[in-house]
C-alpha positions in Angstrom: 0.3 14.3 -2.6 2.0 13.0 -5.8 2.2 9.6 -4.1 -1.6 9.1 -4.0 -2.2 10.1 -7.6 -1.0 7.0 -9.3 -2.9 4.5 -7.1 -6.1 6.6 -7.5 -5.6 6.8 -11.3 -4.8 3.1 -11.5 -8.0 2.2 -9.6 -10.1 4.4 -11.9 -8.9 3.0 -15.2 -7.6 -0.5 -14.4 -9.1 -3.2 -16.5 -7.3 -5.8 -14.3 -9.9 -5.4 -11.6 -7.2 -5.7 -8.9 -6.8 -3.3 -6.1 -3.6 -1.3 -5.8 -1.7 -2.5 -2.7 -0.1 0.2 -0.6 2.5 -0.6 2.1 3.7 2.1 4.4 5.0 2.7 7.9 2.4 2.2 10.6 2.3 5.9 11.4 1.1 6.6 7.8 -1.6 4.0 7.2 -4.4 6.2 8.3 -2.9 9.2 6.5 -3.0 7.3 3.2 -6.6 6.3 3.9 -7.5 9.9 4.7 -5.8 11.4 1.7 -7.4 8.9 -0.8 -10.8 9.6 0.8 -10.2 13.3 0.6 -9.1 13.5 -3.0 -11.1 10.6 -4.4 -14.1 10.2 -2.1 -15.8 7.7 -4.5 -13.1 5.1 -4.1 -13.5 2.4 -1.5 -10.4 1.9 0.6 -9.6 -1.1 2.8 -7.1 -0.4 5.5 -5.8 -3.7 7.0 -5.1 -2.9 10.7 -6.4 -4.2 14.0 -6.2 -7.5 15.8 -5.0 -10.7 14.0 -8.7 -11.9 13.8 -9.9 -8.6 12.4 -7.0 -8.4 9.8 -7.7 -11.9 8.7 -11.4 -11.0 8.0 -10.3 -7.9 6.1 -7.7 -9.8 4.0 -10.4 -12.3 3.0 -12.4 -9.5 1.5 -9.6 -8.4 -0.9 -10.2 -11.0 -3.7 -13.8 -10.0 -4.0 -12.8 -6.9 -5.8 -14.9 -4.4 -3.9 -12.0 -2.2 -3.0 -10.2 0.4 -5.1 -7.1 0.4 -2.8 -5.8 -1.8 0.0 -3.5 -0.2 2.6 -1.4 -1.9 5.3 1.8 -1.2 7.2 5.2 -3.0 7.0 4.7 -4.4 10.5 1.3 -5.8 9.8 2.3 -7.2 6.4 5.2 -9.0 8.1 2.8 -10.6 10.5 0.2 -11.5 7.9 2.4 -12.4 4.8 1.0 -15.9 4.6 -2.5 -14.6 4.2 -1.4 -12.7 1.0 0.2 -15.7 -0.7 -2.8 -16.4 -3.0 -3.4 -12.7 -3.9 -2.2 -10.8 -6.9 -2.2 -7.0 -7.2 -1.8 -4.9 -10.3 0.1 -2.2 -8.5 2.2 -2.5 -5.4 3.1 0.9 -4.0 5.9 0.9 -1.4 5.9 4.2 0.6 9.0 5.2 2.6 10.9 2.5 0.9 14.0 3.0 3.1 12.2 0.5 5.4 13.2 -2.3 3.0 16.7 -1.0 2.2 18.2 -4.0 4.1 17.0 -7.0 2.1 17.6 -9.4 5.0 14.8 -7.8 7.2 11.4 -9.5 7.6 9.8 -6.3 6.2 11.8 -6.5 3.0 11.1 -10.2 2.5 7.4 -9.6 3.1 7.2 -6.8 0.6 9.1 -8.8 -2.0 6.8 -11.8 -1.5 3.7 -9.8 -2.7 2.8 -10.7 -6.2 2.1 -7.7 -8.4 2.5 -6.6 -12.0 4.1 -3.3 -11.2 5.9 -1.9 -8.1 6.7 1.6 -7.2 9.0 2.6 -4.3 8.8 6.1 -2.9 11.3 7.5 -0.6 12.7 11.0 0.3 15.1 12.3 2.9 13.7 15.0 5.2 16.2 17.5 3.7 14.9 16.8 0.2 11.3 17.3 1.3 12.0 20.7 2.9 13.8 22.4 0.0 11.7 24.3 -2.5 11.6 22.9 -6.0 13.9 24.4 -8.6 12.3 26.7 -11.1 
């Protein structure tokens, strides 16, 4: 929940008119879309998934500024990284950042190739997630 707050807030107040770019594991792309839609239904979300042809069409829509958030997965970003070379994002949100822990992987190189003004990396171990917060 905390993870979606900053991209939503950024979209609502950003004078940069650039979409936050969210990269996450494939299993979470639709979760991100659903959570943003649930908590900020007025925001327009572009989820870059599908065939190569479909993804290419979706990526072409990003610079037009019609979306408040762009979401894709590490696997898809790795395949499509060349299509993002001319794009700049105000915020790059990296979910489950342990996916890029090894800087030699294609995923890490693709994530680092994205041009953005600010990056946030979010990660947590399962044990940390299951323990109640200290009061």
